C-alpha positions, 0 to 999 in steps of 0.5 A: 499499500506504500507504493500506492500512497506514494504514487497518489501523491505523484499523481497529484503533483502530476496533475497540478504541473500538467495543468500548468498551476504556476502556483504550485510549482513555484511553491514546491520547486520555486521559480526555477520549477516554473521554468524547468516545466514550462517546455517539458518535452512531450516524450518525457511527458509520456514517459511520466505518464506511464511511470504515473499509470503503472505505479497506480495500477501495480499495487491494485494488481498485486492486491487483487492477484493479477499476473499483470502486476509485475508487468506494471511494477516493472514499467513504472520502474524502467519509466522512472529510471528512464525519466530520472536519466534523461531529465539529469542529463538533458534538462538539469534537473538537479539545478533546476528542481534542487537536491531535496526534490532530486534525492525524493525522486530518486528514492521513489525510482528505488522503491519502485524497483523494489516493489517490482523486484517483489512482485517479480518474487511473488510470481516465482513457483514456490519450493515444495513443503517438507511437511505438509500442512496438518501432518502435526510435525513442527 
C-alpha cells in the first residue's frame, strides 16, 4: 500500500504540473521549477504518464493477485529510471529543481524498483513443503 500512496501523491503533482498551476509549481520547486516545467518535452511527459499510470495500477493488481502486477511494476520502474536519467542529463534537473526534490525522486525510483522485485519474487514458484499442512510435525 505504501507504493500506492506514494504514487497517489505523484499523480497529484503530475496533474497540477500538467495543468500548468504555476502557483503550485513555484511553491513546490521555486521559480526555477516554473521555468523547468514550462517547456517540458512531450517525450518526457509520455514517460512520466506511463510511470504514474503503472505506479498506481501495479499495487492494485498485486492486491487482486493479477499476473500483470509485475509487468506494471517493472514498467513503472523502467519509466522512472529512464525519466531520471534523461532529465538529469538533458534538463539539468539537479540545478533546476534542487537536491531535495532530486533525492526524493531517486528514492521513488529505488522504492519502485524494489516493489517490482517484490512482484517478481511473488510470481516465482514456491519450493515444496517438507511437512504438508496438517501432518503434525513441527
